[in-house]
N, C-alpha and C positions, 0 to 999 in steps of 0.2 A: 653297423655295430655288431660285434660277435658276442654271443652268449647273453645271459641275463645280468642286469645291473642290480647290485645290492649296496645300500648306503647306510651310513651311521652318522649321528650327530654327537656322539660321545667324543671325548678327548682322544685324539689319535694315539695309537700305541703300536708296537711291533705286531705284524700280521702272522697268525698261525691258524691251523685248522680248528683249534679249540675255541677260536673267537668268532666262528661263522655265525653263531646265534646272536652276536651283537649287531648284526647287519639286517636290514629289512629289505625284502625284495620290492623293486619299484614297478615291475611290469611295464617297463619303458619301451615304447614302440619307435622312438627316434632312431634315425640312421646314424647318429653320432652320440658321443658321451656328453651328458650335461649334468653337472652337479651344482645345485643352487647355493645360495649364500650361507645357509645354516649347516650344510654337510661338511664334515671334517675329513671323512675317510669313506672310500667306496671300493668295490671290487667287481670284476667281471670274470666269470669262469666259462671256458669253452673247451671243446674237444677238437683235436686236429688229427687227421689221418693222412699218411703218405701213401698214395696208391701206386707209387713207382717202385720199380725193382732195384733202384739205387737210392743212395742218400740224397735228400733234397733239402736245400736251405731256403727258408722263408724269411722275409723282412717284415717285422711288425713296426709300423711307423705312426707317429702322432702329428697332427697338423699344427697344433698350437705351440708356438715356440717358448712359451713361458710357463709350462707345467712345472710344478714345484718338485714333486716326488712321485715317480712311477716305478714300481718294482714288478718284474715279471718272474713268476714262479712256475716250475714244472713239477707236477705231482707224481710221485712214485709211491704207490700204495698209500700209507698214512703219513708220508713225509713230504716236505716242500723243499725244492732246490731252487735257489735264486739264480736266474740266468740273465737277468738284465736289471740295471739300476739307472734310471734316466731322470732328468729334470735339473732345475736350478740348484738344488741342494745335493746333487749327486757327487759333486767335487770334480767332475770332468766335463769337457766341452762336448757338444753333440757331434755325432758322426754325420757330417753334412749339415745342410741348413735346417733340417727337421730332425727331431729326436727319433731314433730308430734302434732296434736291436735285432740280432739274428737268432733264428730258431732252426735248428737242424734236426731232422728226423731220419732214422734209419729206414731201410726198405720195408714197406708195409707196416711201419710203426704207427700205433694209435696212442695218443697221450693227452692228458688233461692239463690245462694251464689256467693260472690265475693272474690277472692284471690288477694290481692294487694301486689306487690313487690316494695320495695324502695331500691336503691343501689347507691353507689358512682359512679360518672361519671369517665370514663377512665378504669373501671374494668368490664370485661364481667361476665355474670352469666349463668351457665348451670346447671339445676337440674331436676331430675325426680320428678313428682308429682303423688303419688299413693293414691288411695282410696280403702280401704278394710274394710270388717267387722272386728270387734275387734278380733274375733276368728282366722280369716285367717291371720290377721296382726301378731298375737302372734306366730302362726305356722311358718310363713315365717321368723320372727325375730329369732326364736329358731334355724332354719336351718342355717341362716346366721351366727349366733354366733358360731355354731359348726364348720363351715368352717373357720371362722376367727380364732377361737381358735386353729384349726389344723395348720393354717398358722404360727401363732406365736410360736407354739410348734416346728415346723420344723425350724423356724428361730433360736430359742434358742439352739436347738441341733446342728445346723450348727455353731453357735458362739462358743459353747463349743468344737466342733470338730476342728475349726480353732485355738483356744487357745491351745488345746492339741498338735496340729501339731507344733505350735511355740515353745511350751515347750520341745517337744521331739527332734526337729530338728534345732531349732534356725533359721528357715526360716522366715525372717522378713515380707515377703509379706503375710504370713498367718495372722499376726497381723493386717495388713492393711485390709485384707478381713473381719476379725471380726469387725473392726471399720466400714466398709461399711455396714455390716449386721445390726449393731446397729443403724446407721443413717437411713437405709432403714426401720427398724422397727418403729422408731420414726415417719417417714414420713407416713407409713401405719396407725399407730395409730391415727395420726392427720387426715388423709384423711377419715378414717372410722368413725370418730366422737368420739373416746374414749378420746382424749385430752380434749374435751369440758366437759366431766364428771369430770375431775380433777381440771380444772381451775375454780376459783370463778366466779360467774355470772357477777360481776362487771368488770372482766378483760378478758372476752371471746375473745376479739380481739387479745390478746396475743397468743391464739391458732392458729389463722390464720398466725401470724408472725412466730410461731414455724413451722408451716406447710411449709411456703415459704422457711425458712432457711433449713429445713430438705431436701426439694427438691434440693436446691442448693448444700448443702454439701454432700449429698449422691451421686449426680452426679459427683462432683469433686473428691471425695474419690474413686469412682469407676474408674474414668479415671486414677488416680494415680496408683491404683491397676492394671489396665490393662497395663499401661506403664511398670511396673515392671515385670508382668507375661509374657508379649510379648517381653521383653528384648529390649525395644525401644532404650535404651542407647547404645546398641551394634549395632543394625541394622539401626535405624533411629535417630541418636543423634540430628540432627538439628531440626527435627519435635518435638522431645521430649522437647527441650528447648522452642520452641514456645508455645507448649501446657502448659508448666509450667508457662510461662509469662501470658498467658490468664487466667489461673486459679487464679493466684495472683491478677490480675486486677478485676476479678469477685468477689473474696472474699472481696477485699478492698472496692469496690463499694457497696456491700451489707451492710457491716459494717457501712460505712459512711452514706448511705441513711436511714438505719433503726434505727441507734442508735445515730447519730450525727446531721444529717439534715433531719428528717422525713418529714418536710414540703416541702422541695425541691423534695423529692421522690413523694409526693402526687401531686405536680404541674407538674412533668415531668414523670409520671408513664408510659404513652404511649411510650415515647421515650426510657425509660429504658427497657421496655418490648421488644421493637424491637431489642435493643442491646443484651439483654439476649437471645432472640431467635437465633440471628445471631451467637453468640459465642457458644451456645449449638450445633447448626448445624455444626459449625466447629469442635468441639470436637468429635461429632459423626463420622464425616468423617475422622478425624485424627485416631481414634481407628480402623475404617474400614481399613485404609491404613496400619496400624501396623499389623492387623490380616493377611492381604494379604501377607505381607512380611514374617511374622513369619511362615506361612503355608509352606513356602519353606524349612524351617529348622526343623520344628517339626509338622508334619501334624496331628498326632493323638491328641495332646494337643490342637493345633490350631483349629481343627474341633469342639471339645467339647466347647471350649470357644466361638467360633463363633456362635454356636447354642444358647448358653445361652444369648449372646449379642443380637442375632436376636429377641428372644422372648421379652426381656425387651425393646429393641429399638422400635419395632413395637407397643407394648402396650403403651409406652410413647408417640409416635407420635399420636396414636389414642386418647389418653387422652387429648393431647394438642389440637388436632383438635376439640375435643368435648367441652372442657371448654373454649377455647379462640375463636373458630370460629363457634361452633355449627354444625359441619359437620358430625361427626361420633359418634355413640353410640353403644358400645358392652358390654352387661352385661350377667351374668349367675347367676340365682337364685337371681336376684336383686342386685348383686354385680358387681363392675366394673371389666373389663378384666385385669386391672393392677394387681389385687390380684393374679389371676391364672397365669398370665405371670411371676409374681415374684416367685411363687412356682417353676415353671419350670426353671427359671433362677438360683435359689438357688441350685436346684438338679444338674444341669449341671455344675455350678461353683464348687460345692463340688467334683464332679467327676473329673473335671479338676485339682483341687488342689491335689486330691488323685493321679492322674497320675504323676503330677510333683514330689510329694514326693517319689513315686515309682521310678521315674527316678533318683532322687537325691540319693536314697539308692543304686540303680543299679550302678551309677557312682562311689559312694564311695566304693562299693564292688570291682568294676573293678580296682579302684585305689589301694585298699588294696592288691588285687591280684598282681598288677604290682609291688607294693612295696615289696611284698613277693618274687617275682621273682628276683628283684634287690638285695634284702638282700641275697638271695641264691647265686647270682652271686658274691656278695661281699665276702660272706663266702668262696666260692670256691677260689676266688682270694687270700683271706687271707691264706687259707690252702696251696695254691700253693706257696705263698710267704714264708710261713714257711718252706716248702720243699726246696725251692731254697736257703733259708738262711742256712738250714742244710747242703745242698750240698756245699755251699760256705765255711761254717765253716770246713767241712770235707776236702775241698781242702786246706784251710789255715793250718789246722793241719798237713796234709800230706806234702804239699809243703814247708811251712815255718818252723813251729815248728818241724815237723818230720825230716826235713833235718838238722836243727840245732842240734837236739838231736843226730842224727847220726854222725854229725861232732864232737860233744863233745865225743861221744864214740870212734871215731877214734883217737882223741887227747889222750884219756886215754890208748889207745892200744900202743901208743908210749910214749916217754918221754915227758909228757905234760909241756907246758909253763903256769905258773900260771896266768899270765895276759891274755893270750888267752882264757883259760878256764873261767875266771871270765867275760871276755867280752861276750863270747857266752852265759853263764848263765844269765847275765843281759839282753841280747837281748831277750832270751826266756821268761824271766819273764815279760818284757815289753809287748811283743806280747800277752802273755796269759792274762795279765791285761787288755789290750785294747779290746781283744775279749770278756772277761767277762763283761767289762764295756758296750760294745755294746749290750750284751744280757740283762743285768739288771744293773741299776745304784746302785750298792750295797752301795755306800757311802751315800745314802739317810738316811739310818738308823743311820749313825754316825754323819754327819754334817747337815742333813736336806736338803729339796728341794732347798732353797735359796743358800746354800753353793755349792751344786752340779751344779746349774745353773751358779754360778760365775766361777767355774772351766771350764765349757763348754764354756762360753763366752770368758774367757781368752785364751783358746786354739784356738777358732775361730779367735780372734784378731791376734794371733801370726801366724797362718797358712794361713788365708785368707785376712788379712789386713783390715778387717771391724772394724769400730768403734762401740763398743757395750756399750750401756747405760742401766743400770739395777738398779731399785729401788724397795724397798718393803716398805709397810706401814701397820702395825698391822697385818702382815701375821703370822698365827699360826706356831710355830716351831714344834709342836707335831702332824702335819698333818698325817692322816692315810696313811700307806705306799702304799696301792693300789692306792689311789687318787693321791698321790705325784708322783708315777710312771707314771700314765696316763698324768699328767701335764708335766712331764719331756719329755715324748715321743711326746706330742703335740708341745712343744718348739723345740725339735730336728727337727721335720718335718718342722716347720715354718722356722727355720734357714737354713735347706737344700734347701727349696724353694727359699729363698733369695739368697743363694750362687749360685744356678743353674740358676735362671731365672730373678731375680730382677735387677741385675747390680747396686746394691745399694752401698752406701759408709757408711751409718749410720743405725743402728738398735736401737730402743728404746723399752724397755719392762718394765712393772710395775706389781707387785703383790700386791693386796690389800685384806685385811681381813675385814669382816663386822660381825655383830652379828650372822647372819645365812647364809652368802654367801661368796663366794670368787670371785674376779675379776682378770683376767689375760688380760692385754692390750699389744698388740704387733704391732709395726709400723716400716715401713722402708721408705726410700726416693728413692726407686727404680722406675723403669719405669711402674710398675703395669701391668694391663691387659687392653685390649681394651674393649669397651662397648659390642662388639659382642662375646667376648670370655667368655664362662661360667666358665672356670677354674676348672671344676669339675673332676680333675684327681684323681688317686688312693690316692695321698697324702692327698688331702683335704677330700676325702671320709673317709680316716682313721681317720683324725682329728674329723670329724663329728661323726663317730662311737664312738670314745672315749668320746666326749662331751655328747653324748646320754647316755652312760653308767654311766656318772657322774650326769645324770639328769640336765644338764645345758643348756645354750643357747649360740649358736655360732653366733656372729654378724660379718660378713665379708664384707668389702667394696673393691671390685676389681676395683679400679680406679687409674689413673695415679696420682702420687704425686710428685710435684717438691720440696717439703720440708716436714719435719715431720708435720703431722696434729695434731691439738689439739683433745683430746678425751673427751667424756662425760661419766659419770657414773650414772646409775640408780639402786640403791640397790634393789635387789629382794631376795626372799627366796630360790633361787636356784643359783648355780654357774653361772658366766658369763664369756665369753671369747670374747674379742674384738680384731679384726685384721683389 
């Protein structure tokens, strides 16, 4: 900072030499200009000497892009000549991303200058004030623009990376991360002064509003992103709800104060800023608590996220202390530490996201391997069941049909009784037909699935005493035999489950045909299963396997039913099975 700082808390008025007594010297040793909440006007005076034998142009620049009113005067004897008018109220856009003005001195000229700041009460102001030769200023600006361009390039790559992850994995938090990077980019563009180059000179104050909103929303989006990444809903659900309530209140207050009652905001800005600081402090602590808990379950991901959070939190605290209280200033190459901290944050957050995606794929592969093992077990059980069925059929042929054929042979070896022979032959035919029917419902080709099911239900009613209700609606009669057989086996399995376990008195089943789908609805009034019983026996696994082969959807409700429940139908382009 050049010269001594003088401040005034009186109402701002045009500056002239007769008003110097209205200002109080601050004896400020800061390397930057800081005006606290109560100050309305301030000035710096300094002397500048041109040691060269030719005219030299100097550039006086200010780092803060939202200074309201800065006027630069050159003193000639007892008069002041205005040589620069900068800021949001100046009526013109800045010359470059930072506010600056040119000072030209003749060879060996010595001159006194006053830099006068005018600002709104209730808002602090912190800004660097640098004086360089024009050549040095251009060199420094080129370096800064290169660093800033690299930052925005990294941000754009990270946004595309997050969108690609969302597209490839449907991990919704990646989309929230991309949204955070966008809001962070808007905030940086405003803080670095680029927004002022876009907004018309007459509306420059909207750039400050955009800057404030970008701070708010980038903070809130980051907290929401952290909530999801750290699985706060699983580990700290109550804290998550409190955080969401505070975020909602913050957003509502911002919208009301800035867009509905801006005059109220201007009148109570100090109170609102205290509330904002308090809520931000709470959110920071809440995320820290969530990190500590998450580290117990996923240390590697938690550590990377904690490092990224540490960089940005410290930089944000330093920036807050600098701009609001004038306590700390950390810059590199004339740029705020928040830019470099943001670079580190983005790098570590992207690594964190990569680790999460890697973990997701690892879990999916493990699940796929587990499913493969389960399928193999099911296949083995299926093959074993086939072998057992063959042994059963062999026993049936040997014990029942074989013995009856032997009995018929014995009858023919003696003088046979016609009625006895006919009775034995009828019994053999009946048992063969039942065995064949158990192996494959051959009648499907002749009478269709509905006809075969009616026969099945009639037989169940006669043998088991169950009341069977069966209806069809627009069900195709020419259904593919393979699909019809699968459906028949599914119904057989369901009926057997009812007979063995349900203790039901009534069964209701419907078959519906749609344009491109089929629906089979099966209900009973039995005792059902308890909430803790998964019910995933071989029978239901067999049903699920057949439904999967039909590329359908099996919707099963294993609950106690005191009466037949009403069912709902949602047409799909695949078969449906409701139970």
